C-alpha positions as CSV (number, residue, x, y, z in Angstrom):
1,M,-14.4,-22.7,-6.1
2,G,-12.5,-19.8,-4.6
3,I,-12.2,-18.4,-1.1
4,P,-15.1,-17.2,1.0
5,A,-16.1,-13.5,0.5
6,H,-15.3,-12.5,4.0
7,L,-11.8,-13.9,3.8
8,G,-11.1,-12.3,0.5
9,R,-12.4,-8.9,1.8
10,A,-10.2,-9.2,4.8
11,L,-7.1,-10.2,2.8
12,A,-7.6,-7.3,0.3
13,T,-8.1,-4.8,3.0
14,G,-5.1,-6.0,5.0
15,G,-2.9,-6.1,2.0
16,S,-3.8,-2.6,0.9
17,A,-3.2,-1.3,4.4
18,L,0.3,-3.0,4.4
19,A,1.0,-1.3,1.0
20,V,0.2,2.1,2.7
21,V,2.6,1.3,5.5
22,S,5.3,0.1,3.1
23,T,5.5,3.6,1.5
24,F,7.1,4.9,4.6
25,L,10.0,2.4,4.4
26,A,13.1,2.6,2.1
27,W,12.5,0.7,-1.1
28,T,16.1,0.8,-2.4
29,W,19.6,1.2,-1.2
30,T,20.8,3.7,-3.8
31,A,19.8,7.3,-4.4
32,E,20.2,6.8,-8.2
33,F,16.6,5.6,-8.6
34,P,14.3,8.5,-9.7
35,G,12.6,10.0,-6.6
36,D,15.3,8.8,-4.1
37,L,13.5,6.0,-2.4
38,T,16.2,5.5,0.3
39,V,14.6,7.8,2.8
40,Y,12.5,6.4,5.7
41,G,9.3,8.1,6.7
42,Y,9.0,10.4,3.7
43,P,7.4,8.8,0.6
44,G,8.7,10.1,-2.7
45,G,8.3,9.3,-6.4
46,L,6.7,6.0,-7.0
47,Q,5.8,5.6,-3.3
48,V,3.3,8.4,-3.5
49,L,1.4,6.6,-6.2
50,V,1.4,3.4,-4.1
51,L,0.3,5.5,-1.1
52,V,-2.7,6.9,-2.9
53,G,-3.7,3.6,-4.5
54,G,-3.3,1.7,-1.2
55,A,-5.3,4.3,0.7
56,L,-8.1,4.2,-1.8
57,A,-8.1,0.4,-1.8
58,T,-8.1,0.3,2.0
59,L,-11.1,2.7,2.1
60,L,-13.0,0.7,-0.4
61,G,-12.2,-2.5,1.5
62,L,-13.4,-1.0,4.8
63,S,-16.5,0.4,3.2
64,S,-17.4,-3.1,2.0
65,Y,-18.1,-4.1,5.6
66,G,-21.0,-1.7,5.7
């Protein structure tokens, strides 16, 4: 069972691209979290880790198309 390979590839690539976009949004409403994730448009702290991981996953997903 499972989903078709082309659908899984598209979902993984799209999800990782959305993860990259989400790093430019505020993740919390309080500046008490380490890295101050309340700022829009400037990733900090944990968002940088998600940005790098999402970018790598997006590149790998796109490269799977050949």
